[in-house]
Backbone and ligand atoms as CSV (ligand in chain L), in Angstrom:
chain,resi,resn,atom,element,x,y,z
A,1,UNK,N,N,11.196,16.075,-12.226
A,1,UNK,CA,C,9.970,15.915,-11.356
A,1,UNK,C,C,9.592,17.125,-10.938
A,2,UNK,N,N,8.548,17.489,-10.597
A,2,UNK,CA,C,7.952,19.022,-10.314
A,2,UNK,C,C,8.285,19.155,-8.609
A,3,UNK,N,N,8.693,20.286,-8.536
A,3,UNK,CA,C,9.147,20.517,-7.135
A,3,UNK,C,C,8.082,20.622,-6.168
A,4,UNK,N,N,8.092,19.831,-5.294
A,4,UNK,CA,C,7.085,19.731,-3.843
A,4,UNK,C,C,5.983,18.409,-4.335
A,5,UNK,N,N,6.540,17.741,-5.323
A,5,UNK,CA,C,5.462,16.802,-5.496
A,5,UNK,C,C,5.837,15.631,-4.887
A,6,UNK,N,N,4.601,14.650,-4.227
A,6,UNK,CA,C,4.862,13.782,-3.415
A,6,UNK,C,C,5.098,12.463,-4.127
A,7,UNK,N,N,6.138,11.494,-3.650
A,7,UNK,CA,C,6.388,10.366,-4.092
A,7,UNK,C,C,5.950,9.324,-2.925
A,8,UNK,N,N,5.358,8.191,-3.230
A,8,UNK,CA,C,4.902,7.147,-2.377
A,8,UNK,C,C,6.312,6.371,-2.366
A,9,UNK,N,N,6.631,6.178,-0.842
A,9,UNK,CA,C,8.021,5.399,-0.513
A,9,UNK,C,C,7.258,4.198,0.496
A,10,UNK,N,N,8.022,3.372,0.439
A,10,UNK,CA,C,7.828,1.828,1.076
A,10,UNK,C,C,9.139,1.594,2.032
A,11,UNK,N,N,8.916,1.562,3.361
A,11,UNK,CA,C,9.822,1.421,4.241
A,11,UNK,C,C,9.800,0.002,4.994
A,12,UNK,N,N,11.003,-0.490,5.116
A,12,UNK,CA,C,10.865,-1.862,5.673
A,12,UNK,C,C,11.620,-1.554,6.963
A,13,UNK,N,N,10.693,-2.023,8.170
A,13,UNK,CA,C,11.294,-1.849,9.412
A,13,UNK,C,C,11.515,-3.361,10.220
A,14,UNK,N,N,12.583,-3.281,10.854
A,14,UNK,CA,C,13.277,-4.505,11.449
A,14,UNK,C,C,13.684,-4.364,12.687
A,15,UNK,N,N,13.675,-5.401,13.616
A,15,UNK,CA,C,14.517,-5.290,14.814
A,15,UNK,C,C,14.721,-6.828,15.474
A,16,UNK,N,N,15.865,-6.921,15.973
A,16,UNK,CA,C,15.637,-8.171,16.935
A,16,UNK,C,C,16.348,-8.090,18.100
A,17,UNK,N,N,16.569,-6.868,18.561
A,17,UNK,CA,C,17.295,-6.617,20.083
A,17,UNK,C,C,16.395,-5.699,20.817
A,18,UNK,N,N,16.734,-5.711,22.069
A,18,UNK,CA,C,15.967,-4.644,23.004
A,18,UNK,C,C,14.567,-4.325,22.853
A,19,UNK,N,N,13.888,-5.460,22.991
A,19,UNK,CA,C,12.512,-5.473,22.908
A,19,UNK,C,C,12.080,-4.941,21.362
A,20,UNK,N,N,12.242,-5.910,20.645
A,20,UNK,CA,C,11.955,-5.755,19.138
A,20,UNK,C,C,10.532,-4.973,18.890
A,21,UNK,N,N,9.467,-5.546,19.535
A,21,UNK,CA,C,8.215,-4.993,19.310
A,21,UNK,C,C,7.995,-3.517,19.443
A,22,UNK,N,N,8.534,-3.081,20.764
A,22,UNK,CA,C,8.724,-1.965,21.142
A,22,UNK,C,C,9.547,-1.016,20.156
A,23,UNK,N,N,10.758,-1.644,19.743
A,23,UNK,CA,C,11.444,-0.722,18.789
A,23,UNK,C,C,10.700,-0.547,17.522
A,24,UNK,N,N,10.032,-1.505,16.954
A,24,UNK,CA,C,9.318,-1.268,15.580
A,24,UNK,C,C,8.059,-0.368,16.104
A,25,UNK,N,N,7.344,-0.419,17.118
A,25,UNK,CA,C,6.332,0.760,17.440
A,25,UNK,C,C,6.776,2.040,17.456
A,26,UNK,N,N,8.092,2.354,18.059
A,26,UNK,CA,C,8.640,3.476,18.247
A,26,UNK,C,C,9.055,4.104,16.734
A,27,UNK,N,N,9.438,3.116,16.131
A,27,UNK,CA,C,10.043,3.578,14.754
A,27,UNK,C,C,8.858,4.028,13.834
A,28,UNK,N,N,7.588,3.293,14.063
A,28,UNK,CA,C,6.297,3.750,13.438
A,28,UNK,C,C,5.996,5.138,13.876
A,29,UNK,N,N,6.008,5.200,15.082
A,29,UNK,CA,C,5.754,6.512,15.724
A,29,UNK,C,C,6.435,7.616,15.200
A,30,UNK,N,N,7.941,7.307,14.973
A,30,UNK,CA,C,8.982,8.431,14.667
A,30,UNK,C,C,8.738,8.831,13.234
A,31,UNK,N,N,8.130,7.665,12.265
A,31,UNK,CA,C,7.835,7.970,10.989
A,31,UNK,C,C,6.766,8.792,10.680
A,32,UNK,N,N,5.686,8.721,11.624
A,32,UNK,CA,C,4.645,9.557,11.538
A,32,UNK,C,C,4.799,10.971,11.886
A,33,UNK,N,N,6.043,11.329,12.514
A,33,UNK,CA,C,6.402,12.596,12.588
A,33,UNK,C,C,7.708,13.226,11.712
A,34,UNK,N,N,7.642,12.500,10.752
A,34,UNK,CA,C,8.824,12.724,9.707
A,34,UNK,C,C,8.547,14.078,9.097
A,35,UNK,N,N,9.294,14.876,8.850
A,35,UNK,CA,C,9.125,16.023,8.049
A,35,UNK,C,C,8.840,15.899,6.651
A,36,UNK,N,N,7.821,16.621,6.224
A,36,UNK,CA,C,7.591,16.732,4.656
A,36,UNK,C,C,7.170,15.329,4.198
A,37,UNK,N,N,6.282,14.633,5.102
A,37,UNK,CA,C,6.054,13.301,4.772
A,37,UNK,C,C,4.737,12.829,5.644
A,38,UNK,N,N,4.024,11.975,5.027
A,38,UNK,CA,C,2.915,11.573,5.622
A,38,UNK,C,C,2.713,9.784,5.726
A,39,UNK,N,N,2.552,9.323,6.877
A,39,UNK,CA,C,2.270,7.853,6.903
A,39,UNK,C,C,0.886,7.432,6.277
A,40,UNK,N,N,0.666,6.742,5.105
A,40,UNK,CA,C,-0.527,6.426,4.639
A,40,UNK,C,C,-0.985,4.932,4.832
A,41,UNK,N,N,-0.037,4.118,5.144
A,41,UNK,CA,C,-0.565,2.733,5.510
A,41,UNK,C,C,0.764,2.215,6.483
A,42,UNK,N,N,0.302,1.324,7.336
A,42,UNK,CA,C,1.289,0.386,8.050
A,42,UNK,C,C,0.737,-0.977,8.022
A,43,UNK,N,N,1.752,-1.996,7.784
A,43,UNK,CA,C,1.195,-3.407,7.802
A,43,UNK,C,C,1.069,-3.830,9.362
A,44,UNK,N,N,0.551,-5.036,9.343
A,44,UNK,CA,C,0.604,-5.805,10.645
A,44,UNK,C,C,2.143,-5.850,11.057
A,45,UNK,N,N,2.210,-6.330,12.351
A,45,UNK,CA,C,3.470,-6.548,12.906
A,45,UNK,C,C,3.838,-8.076,12.610
A,46,UNK,N,N,4.952,-8.511,12.208
A,46,UNK,CA,C,4.944,-9.962,12.027
A,46,UNK,C,C,6.260,-10.416,12.578
A,47,UNK,N,N,6.290,-11.617,13.143
A,47,UNK,CA,C,7.482,-12.362,13.763
A,47,UNK,C,C,8.354,-13.300,12.524
A,48,UNK,N,N,9.573,-12.973,12.505
A,48,UNK,CA,C,10.186,-13.665,11.225
A,48,UNK,C,C,11.488,-14.709,11.801
A,49,UNK,N,N,11.870,-15.646,11.348
A,49,UNK,CA,C,13.131,-16.219,11.445
A,49,UNK,C,C,14.151,-15.463,10.865
A,50,UNK,N,N,15.287,-15.415,11.467
A,50,UNK,CA,C,16.512,-14.618,10.721
A,50,UNK,C,C,16.923,-15.118,9.494
A,51,UNK,N,N,17.070,-14.129,8.625
A,51,UNK,CA,C,17.872,-14.473,7.468
A,51,UNK,C,C,19.197,-14.141,7.521
A,52,UNK,N,N,19.902,-15.228,7.362
A,52,UNK,CA,C,21.362,-14.953,7.604
A,52,UNK,C,C,21.795,-15.913,8.512
A,53,UNK,N,N,22.665,-15.392,9.425
A,53,UNK,CA,C,23.135,-16.278,10.496
A,53,UNK,C,C,22.147,-16.609,11.685
A,54,UNK,N,N,21.721,-18.040,11.771
A,54,UNK,CA,C,20.692,-18.165,12.531
A,54,UNK,C,C,21.008,-18.364,14.165
A,55,UNK,N,N,22.400,-17.878,14.423
A,55,UNK,CA,C,22.437,-17.726,16.017
A,55,UNK,C,C,22.230,-16.378,16.812
A,56,UNK,N,N,20.986,-15.760,16.182
A,56,UNK,CA,C,20.694,-14.565,16.545
A,56,UNK,C,C,19.132,-14.657,16.897
A,57,UNK,N,N,18.415,-13.669,17.825
A,57,UNK,CA,C,17.035,-13.470,17.926
A,57,UNK,C,C,16.227,-13.612,16.685
A,58,UNK,N,N,15.095,-14.202,16.752
A,58,UNK,CA,C,14.082,-13.927,15.741
A,58,UNK,C,C,13.725,-12.401,15.493
A,59,UNK,N,N,13.270,-11.983,14.307
A,59,UNK,CA,C,12.971,-10.410,14.246
A,59,UNK,C,C,11.675,-10.293,14.105
A,60,UNK,N,N,11.255,-8.859,14.403
A,60,UNK,CA,C,10.079,-8.293,14.142
A,60,UNK,C,C,10.022,-7.438,12.986
A,61,UNK,N,N,9.297,-7.405,11.953
A,61,UNK,CA,C,9.274,-6.897,10.874
A,61,UNK,C,C,7.818,-6.290,10.400
A,62,UNK,N,N,8.088,-5.048,9.783
A,62,UNK,CA,C,6.812,-4.469,9.413
A,62,UNK,C,C,7.000,-3.480,8.114
A,63,UNK,N,N,6.046,-3.138,7.600
A,63,UNK,CA,C,6.150,-2.067,6.347
A,63,UNK,C,C,5.494,-0.884,6.319
A,64,UNK,N,N,5.893,0.097,6.011
A,64,UNK,CA,C,5.211,1.332,6.210
A,64,UNK,C,C,5.133,2.046,4.803
A,65,UNK,N,N,3.957,2.426,4.629
A,65,UNK,CA,C,3.842,3.297,3.381
A,65,UNK,C,C,3.706,5.051,3.682
A,66,UNK,N,N,4.693,5.821,3.123
A,66,UNK,CA,C,4.533,6.966,3.148
A,66,UNK,C,C,4.552,7.854,1.928
A,67,UNK,N,N,3.872,8.939,1.977
A,67,UNK,CA,C,3.866,10.079,0.999
A,67,UNK,C,C,5.108,10.968,1.495
A,68,UNK,N,N,6.069,11.285,0.478
A,68,UNK,CA,C,7.070,12.403,0.802
A,68,UNK,C,C,7.371,13.217,-0.250
A,69,UNK,N,N,7.770,14.432,0.183
A,69,UNK,CA,C,8.354,15.446,-0.736
A,69,UNK,C,C,9.863,15.295,-0.671
A,70,UNK,N,N,10.516,14.619,0.411
A,70,UNK,CA,C,11.968,14.476,0.542
A,70,UNK,C,C,12.428,13.902,-0.674
A,71,UNK,N,N,13.802,13.983,-0.843
A,71,UNK,CA,C,14.606,13.208,-2.040
A,71,UNK,C,C,15.215,12.190,-1.423
A,72,UNK,N,N,15.364,11.259,-2.357
A,72,UNK,CA,C,15.746,9.726,-1.620
A,72,UNK,C,C,16.873,9.865,-0.649
A,73,UNK,N,N,17.842,10.923,-0.748
A,73,UNK,CA,C,19.148,10.787,0.228
A,73,UNK,C,C,18.546,11.563,1.523
A,74,UNK,N,N,17.801,12.521,1.530
A,74,UNK,CA,C,17.049,13.221,2.582
A,74,UNK,C,C,16.314,12.283,3.266
A,75,UNK,N,N,15.505,11.349,2.564
A,75,UNK,CA,C,14.662,10.419,3.439
A,75,UNK,C,C,15.656,9.459,4.333
A,76,UNK,N,N,16.759,8.876,3.386
A,76,UNK,CA,C,17.545,8.003,3.987
A,76,UNK,C,C,18.292,8.601,5.338
A,77,UNK,N,N,18.853,10.143,5.278
A,77,UNK,CA,C,19.393,10.586,6.225
A,77,UNK,C,C,18.365,10.626,7.452
A,78,UNK,N,N,17.153,10.967,7.410
A,78,UNK,CA,C,16.151,11.018,8.322
A,78,UNK,C,C,15.939,9.576,8.836
A,79,UNK,N,N,16.011,8.556,8.170
A,79,UNK,CA,C,15.711,7.369,8.625
A,79,UNK,C,C,16.919,6.913,9.206
A,80,UNK,N,N,18.144,7.136,9.029
A,80,UNK,CA,C,19.322,6.772,9.881
A,80,UNK,C,C,19.484,7.628,11.084
A,81,UNK,N,N,18.754,8.779,11.058
A,81,UNK,CA,C,18.443,9.641,12.568
A,81,UNK,C,C,17.705,9.035,13.295
A,82,UNK,N,N,16.806,8.364,12.877
A,82,UNK,CA,C,15.838,7.543,13.729
A,82,UNK,C,C,16.613,6.283,14.380
A,83,UNK,N,N,17.130,5.379,13.260
A,83,UNK,CA,C,17.993,4.303,13.828
A,83,UNK,C,C,18.845,4.671,14.831
A,84,UNK,N,N,19.660,5.974,14.721
A,84,UNK,CA,C,20.675,6.274,15.590
A,84,UNK,C,C,19.990,6.556,16.875
A,85,UNK,N,N,19.052,7.269,16.810
A,85,UNK,CA,C,18.154,7.682,18.289
A,85,UNK,C,C,17.815,6.313,18.915
A,86,UNK,N,N,17.502,5.324,18.279
A,86,UNK,CA,C,16.931,4.087,18.929
A,86,UNK,C,C,18.290,3.380,19.535
A,87,UNK,N,N,19.337,3.886,19.341
A,87,UNK,CA,C,20.706,3.219,19.807
A,87,UNK,C,C,21.348,2.207,19.011
A,88,UNK,N,N,21.041,2.329,17.814
A,88,UNK,CA,C,21.895,1.478,16.904
A,88,UNK,C,C,23.289,1.957,16.816
A,89,UNK,N,N,24.169,0.688,16.678
A,89,UNK,CA,C,25.534,0.837,16.561
A,89,UNK,C,C,26.006,0.595,15.283
A,90,UNK,N,N,26.599,1.405,14.334
A,90,UNK,CA,C,26.742,1.134,13.163
A,90,UNK,C,C,28.236,0.084,13.180
A,91,UNK,N,N,28.614,-0.219,12.118
A,91,UNK,CA,C,29.828,-1.390,11.851
A,91,UNK,C,C,29.590,-2.577,12.678
A,92,UNK,N,N,28.653,-2.893,13.136
A,92,UNK,CA,C,28.199,-3.897,13.624
A,92,UNK,C,C,28.214,-5.057,12.503
A,93,UNK,N,N,28.361,-6.305,12.587
A,93,UNK,CA,C,28.448,-7.377,11.468
A,93,UNK,C,C,27.150,-7.282,10.676
A,94,UNK,N,N,27.400,-7.232,9.326
A,94,UNK,CA,C,26.389,-6.833,8.202
A,94,UNK,C,C,24.937,-7.638,8.325
A,95,UNK,N,N,25.297,-9.003,8.949
A,95,UNK,CA,C,23.969,-9.853,8.816
A,95,UNK,C,C,23.804,-10.314,10.237
A,96,UNK,N,N,24.237,-9.445,11.156
A,96,UNK,CA,C,23.993,-9.596,12.574
A,96,UNK,C,C,22.853,-9.013,13.099
A,97,UNK,N,N,22.423,-9.285,14.246
A,97,UNK,CA,C,21.464,-8.644,15.004
A,97,UNK,C,C,21.475,-7.291,14.990
A,98,UNK,N,N,20.287,-6.471,14.988
A,98,UNK,CA,C,20.459,-5.128,15.144
A,98,UNK,C,C,19.189,-4.734,16.080
A,99,UNK,N,N,19.310,-3.279,16.478
A,99,UNK,CA,C,18.144,-2.882,17.240
A,99,UNK,C,C,17.087,-1.997,16.501
A,100,UNK,N,N,17.527,-1.697,15.229
A,100,UNK,CA,C,16.708,-1.113,14.506
A,100,UNK,C,C,17.080,-0.972,12.864
A,101,UNK,N,N,16.440,-1.454,12.123
A,101,UNK,CA,C,16.809,-1.361,10.621
A,101,UNK,C,C,15.411,-0.713,9.835
A,102,UNK,N,N,15.895,0.646,9.169
A,102,UNK,CA,C,14.712,1.146,8.478
A,102,UNK,C,C,15.380,1.027,6.746
A,103,UNK,N,N,14.902,0.521,6.162
A,103,UNK,CA,C,15.380,0.249,4.543
A,103,UNK,C,C,14.274,0.913,3.846
A,104,UNK,N,N,14.737,1.689,2.803
A,104,UNK,CA,C,13.925,2.040,1.770
A,104,UNK,C,C,13.597,1.170,0.787
A,105,UNK,N,N,12.511,0.492,0.802
A,105,UNK,CA,C,12.218,-0.650,-0.291
A,105,UNK,C,C,12.147,0.023,-1.799
A,106,UNK,N,N,11.167,0.951,-1.586
A,106,UNK,CA,C,10.761,1.449,-2.950
A,106,UNK,C,C,10.612,3.087,-2.735
A,107,UNK,N,N,10.980,3.808,-3.990
A,107,UNK,CA,C,10.818,5.110,-3.848
A,107,UNK,C,C,10.136,5.438,-5.324
A,108,UNK,N,N,8.811,5.540,-5.093
A,108,UNK,CA,C,8.064,5.617,-6.541
A,108,UNK,C,C,8.450,4.454,-7.442
A,109,UNK,N,N,8.612,4.802,-8.598
A,109,UNK,CA,C,9.114,3.780,-9.610
A,109,UNK,C,C,10.483,3.945,-9.807
A,110,UNK,N,N,11.102,4.630,-8.958
A,110,UNK,CA,C,12.604,5.139,-9.407
A,110,UNK,C,C,13.466,4.267,-9.259
A,111,UNK,N,N,14.399,4.010,-9.956
A,111,UNK,CA,C,15.687,3.232,-9.950
A,111,UNK,C,C,16.921,4.170,-9.534
A,112,UNK,N,N,17.554,3.427,-8.356
A,112,UNK,CA,C,18.534,4.589,-7.764
A,112,UNK,C,C,19.891,3.564,-7.538
A,113,UNK,N,N,20.958,3.729,-7.922
A,113,UNK,CA,C,22.049,2.898,-7.699
A,113,UNK,C,C,23.250,3.878,-7.316
A,114,UNK,N,N,23.629,4.138,-6.025
A,114,UNK,CA,C,24.718,4.911,-6.020
A,114,UNK,C,C,25.368,4.349,-4.569
A,115,UNK,N,N,26.448,5.064,-4.226
A,115,UNK,CA,C,27.153,4.296,-2.999
A,115,UNK,C,C,26.402,4.219,-1.856
A,116,UNK,N,N,25.403,5.211,-1.629
A,116,UNK,CA,C,24.702,5.202,-0.378
A,116,UNK,C,C,23.229,4.589,-0.462
A,117,UNK,N,N,22.685,4.327,-1.569
A,117,UNK,CA,C,21.479,3.794,-1.778
A,117,UNK,C,C,21.238,2.916,-3.113
A,118,UNK,N,N,20.634,1.852,-2.860
A,118,UNK,CA,C,20.167,0.865,-3.872
A,118,UNK,C,C,18.651,0.579,-3.895
A,119,UNK,N,N,17.992,1.342,-4.657
A,119,UNK,CA,C,16.620,1.236,-4.779
A,119,UNK,C,C,16.123,0.658,-6.196
A,120,UNK,N,N,15.210,-0.429,-6.182
A,120,UNK,CA,C,14.583,-1.205,-5.295
A,120,UNK,C,C,15.502,-1.589,-4.264
A,121,UNK,N,N,15.302,-2.050,-2.950
A,121,UNK,CA,C,16.237,-2.635,-2.055
A,121,UNK,C,C,16.635,-4.075,-2.651
A,122,UNK,N,N,18.059,-3.990,-2.804
A,122,UNK,CA,C,18.621,-5.492,-3.547
A,122,UNK,C,C,18.083,-6.787,-3.186
A,123,UNK,N,N,17.553,-6.901,-1.796
A,123,UNK,CA,C,16.919,-8.162,-1.497
A,123,UNK,C,C,15.545,-8.346,-1.357
A,124,UNK,N,N,14.737,-7.510,-1.639
A,124,UNK,CA,C,13.377,-7.402,-1.001
A,124,UNK,C,C,12.706,-8.384,-1.746
A,125,UNK,N,N,13.032,-8.991,-3.042
A,125,UNK,CA,C,12.261,-10.210,-3.710
A,125,UNK,C,C,12.438,-11.488,-3.051
A,126,UNK,N,N,13.581,-11.497,-2.311
A,126,UNK,CA,C,13.675,-13.078,-1.515
A,126,UNK,C,C,13.545,-12.951,-0.308
A,127,UNK,N,N,12.840,-11.836,0.315
A,127,UNK,CA,C,12.286,-11.681,1.605
A,127,UNK,C,C,11.024,-11.593,2.167
A,128,UNK,N,N,10.581,-12.730,2.585
A,128,UNK,CA,C,9.212,-12.960,2.937
A,128,UNK,C,C,8.605,-12.124,4.179
A,129,UNK,N,N,9.608,-11.538,4.655
A,129,UNK,CA,C,9.391,-10.650,5.706
A,129,UNK,C,C,9.249,-9.224,5.179
A,130,UNK,N,N,9.630,-9.038,3.860
A,130,UNK,CA,C,9.299,-7.750,3.227
A,130,UNK,C,C,8.157,-8.000,2.137
A,131,UNK,N,N,8.166,-8.879,1.473
A,131,UNK,CA,C,6.994,-9.160,0.540
A,131,UNK,C,C,5.620,-9.194,1.194
A,132,UNK,N,N,5.563,-10.076,2.162
A,132,UNK,CA,C,4.121,-10.396,2.738
A,132,UNK,C,C,3.586,-8.966,3.317
A,133,UNK,N,N,4.340,-8.478,4.315
A,133,UNK,CA,C,3.989,-7.160,4.655
A,133,UNK,C,C,3.589,-6.009,3.641
A,134,UNK,N,N,4.441,-6.079,2.601
A,134,UNK,CA,C,4.140,-5.173,1.609
A,134,UNK,C,C,2.833,-5.501,1.026
A,135,UNK,N,N,2.591,-6.723,0.616
A,135,UNK,CA,C,1.570,-7.275,-0.393
A,135,UNK,C,C,0.244,-7.018,0.505
A,136,UNK,N,N,0.323,-6.995,2.009
A,136,UNK,CA,C,-1.087,-6.786,2.706
A,136,UNK,C,C,-1.171,-5.290,2.617
A,137,UNK,N,N,-0.287,-4.287,2.300
A,137,UNK,CA,C,-0.605,-2.830,2.226
A,137,UNK,C,C,-0.717,-2.294,0.763
A,138,UNK,N,N,-0.024,-2.892,-0.044
A,138,UNK,CA,C,-0.233,-2.415,-1.469
A,138,UNK,C,C,-0.103,-3.441,-2.402
A,139,UNK,N,N,-1.295,-4.579,-2.336
A,139,UNK,CA,C,-1.186,-5.614,-3.211
A,139,UNK,C,C,-1.255,-5.601,-4.684
A,140,UNK,N,N,-1.563,-4.105,-5.103
A,140,UNK,CA,C,-1.548,-4.015,-6.549
A,140,UNK,C,C,-0.242,-3.428,-7.194
A,141,UNK,N,N,0.575,-3.080,-6.162
A,141,UNK,CA,C,1.877,-2.400,-6.426
A,141,UNK,C,C,2.935,-3.240,-7.533
A,142,UNK,N,N,3.547,-2.716,-8.195
A,142,UNK,CA,C,4.490,-3.280,-9.034
A,142,UNK,C,C,5.837,-2.604,-8.795
A,143,UNK,N,N,6.680,-3.475,-9.188
A,143,UNK,CA,C,8.225,-2.910,-9.046
A,143,UNK,C,C,8.652,-2.173,-10.193
A,144,UNK,N,N,9.609,-1.533,-10.333
A,144,UNK,CA,C,10.009,-0.729,-11.853
A,144,UNK,C,C,10.131,-1.784,-12.718
A,145,UNK,N,N,10.571,-2.959,-12.311
A,145,UNK,CA,C,10.835,-4.062,-13.681
A,145,UNK,C,C,9.559,-4.806,-13.845
A,146,UNK,N,N,8.473,-4.469,-13.221
A,146,UNK,CA,C,7.106,-4.730,-13.858
A,146,UNK,C,C,6.665,-6.044,-12.654
A,147,UNK,N,N,7.499,-6.380,-12.163
A,147,UNK,CA,C,6.831,-7.404,-11.319
A,147,UNK,C,C,6.002,-7.095,-10.244
A,148,UNK,N,N,4.792,-7.773,-9.872
A,148,UNK,CA,C,3.753,-7.610,-9.084
A,148,UNK,C,C,3.997,-8.109,-7.753
A,149,UNK,N,N,3.608,-7.424,-6.789
A,149,UNK,CA,C,4.021,-7.655,-5.447
A,149,UNK,C,C,3.028,-8.832,-5.048
A,150,UNK,N,N,1.932,-8.721,-5.306
A,150,UNK,CA,C,1.119,-9.904,-4.789
A,150,UNK,C,C,1.459,-11.090,-5.537
A,151,UNK,N,N,2.003,-11.072,-6.577
A,151,UNK,CA,C,2.555,-12.339,-7.257
A,151,UNK,C,C,3.823,-12.932,-6.471
A,152,UNK,N,N,4.726,-11.910,-6.299
A,152,UNK,CA,C,6.097,-12.413,-5.711
A,152,UNK,C,C,5.501,-12.962,-4.252
A,153,UNK,N,N,4.647,-12.079,-3.631
A,153,UNK,CA,C,4.558,-12.670,-2.233
A,153,UNK,C,C,3.784,-14.152,-2.267
A,154,UNK,N,N,3.103,-14.389,-3.143
A,154,UNK,CA,C,2.083,-15.749,-3.376
A,154,UNK,C,C,3.451,-16.828,-3.655
A,155,UNK,N,N,4.401,-16.570,-4.270
A,155,UNK,CA,C,5.356,-17.451,-4.713
A,155,UNK,C,C,6.589,-17.798,-3.731
A,156,UNK,N,N,6.577,-16.758,-2.683
A,156,UNK,CA,C,7.840,-16.993,-1.821
A,156,UNK,C,C,7.328,-17.977,-0.877
A,157,UNK,N,N,8.189,-18.810,-0.195
A,157,UNK,CA,C,8.157,-19.558,0.841
A,157,UNK,C,C,7.760,-18.671,2.153
A,158,UNK,N,N,7.107,-19.141,3.020
A,158,UNK,CA,C,6.726,-18.056,4.085
A,158,UNK,C,C,7.569,-18.243,5.431
A,159,UNK,N,N,8.446,-19.398,5.301
A,159,UNK,CA,C,9.668,-19.482,6.295
A,159,UNK,C,C,9.302,-19.212,7.521
A,160,UNK,N,N,7.674,-19.586,7.886
A,160,UNK,CA,C,7.072,-19.528,9.191
A,160,UNK,C,C,7.066,-18.076,9.776
A,161,UNK,N,N,6.853,-17.230,8.798
A,161,UNK,CA,C,6.458,-15.808,9.288
A,161,UNK,C,C,5.094,-15.940,9.831
A,162,UNK,N,N,5.133,-14.975,10.930
A,162,UNK,CA,C,3.995,-15.011,11.503
A,162,UNK,C,C,3.299,-13.578,11.994
A,163,UNK,N,N,2.021,-13.568,11.665
A,163,UNK,CA,C,1.513,-12.251,11.759
A,163,UNK,C,C,1.096,-11.968,13.261
A,164,UNK,N,N,1.670,-11.035,13.978
A,164,UNK,CA,C,1.556,-10.960,15.258
A,164,UNK,C,C,0.393,-10.020,15.764
A,165,UNK,N,N,0.416,-8.734,15.280
A,165,UNK,CA,C,-0.541,-7.769,15.601
A,165,UNK,C,C,-1.127,-7.144,14.644
A,166,UNK,N,N,-2.463,-7.201,14.471
A,166,UNK,CA,C,-3.212,-6.803,13.180
A,166,UNK,C,C,-3.202,-5.101,13.329
L,1,ROI,N1,N,16.131,-11.476,8.917
L,1,ROI,C1,C,14.673,-10.968,9.346
L,1,ROI,N2,N,13.927,-12.109,9.575
L,1,ROI,N3,N,14.415,-9.701,9.462
L,1,ROI,C2,C,14.976,-8.716,8.994
L,1,ROI,O1,O,14.782,-7.658,9.391
L,1,ROI,C3,C,16.467,-9.105,8.910
L,1,ROI,N4,N,17.321,-7.792,8.448
L,1,ROI,C4,C,18.747,-8.265,8.096
L,1,ROI,C5,C,19.147,-9.682,7.945
L,1,ROI,C6,C,20.541,-9.774,8.837
L,1,ROI,C7,C,19.550,-9.925,6.640
L,1,ROI,N5,N,18.229,-10.625,8.449
L,1,ROI,C8,C,16.774,-10.274,8.745
L,1,ROI,O2,O,19.326,-7.214,7.883
């Protein structure tokens, strides 16, 4: 890849603790100030039922599109710094409630699999709270395996996902 070329990355944003709408809006604001990156689209804010244990609050979810010249691990570090600033405590149970979750869903058409990163995000095709916001901002997008986002989004049960803020 050429030095300084831009990659289109998609970030999944989720929260179900400590005023989740505020957390998601603060995360979007933080992404807009990310070094070497520019936010080019933000989905609506959605309310979603928890995937995993049901004894936790509903989630707020959104997806952000950015153009970045950061390498994937540098982007991951930057996202984890935003999560930590929001007060996220690591080591909490993997499927439990969280103040802020920022996941790299896609990084261009790259397939990455190492101990810190799996891209495309391993669960994205099964998550209505990822596919529907993503299809809203990037309906023509295809995954590296050729699957089309709009088709995936049409075929997933919506599990009562609600668009809250346009
Ligand atoms: N469920 C929903 N609805 N939204 C999330 O962002 C989310 N994140 C998670 C788990 C615990 C899998 N469940 C979720 O990490």
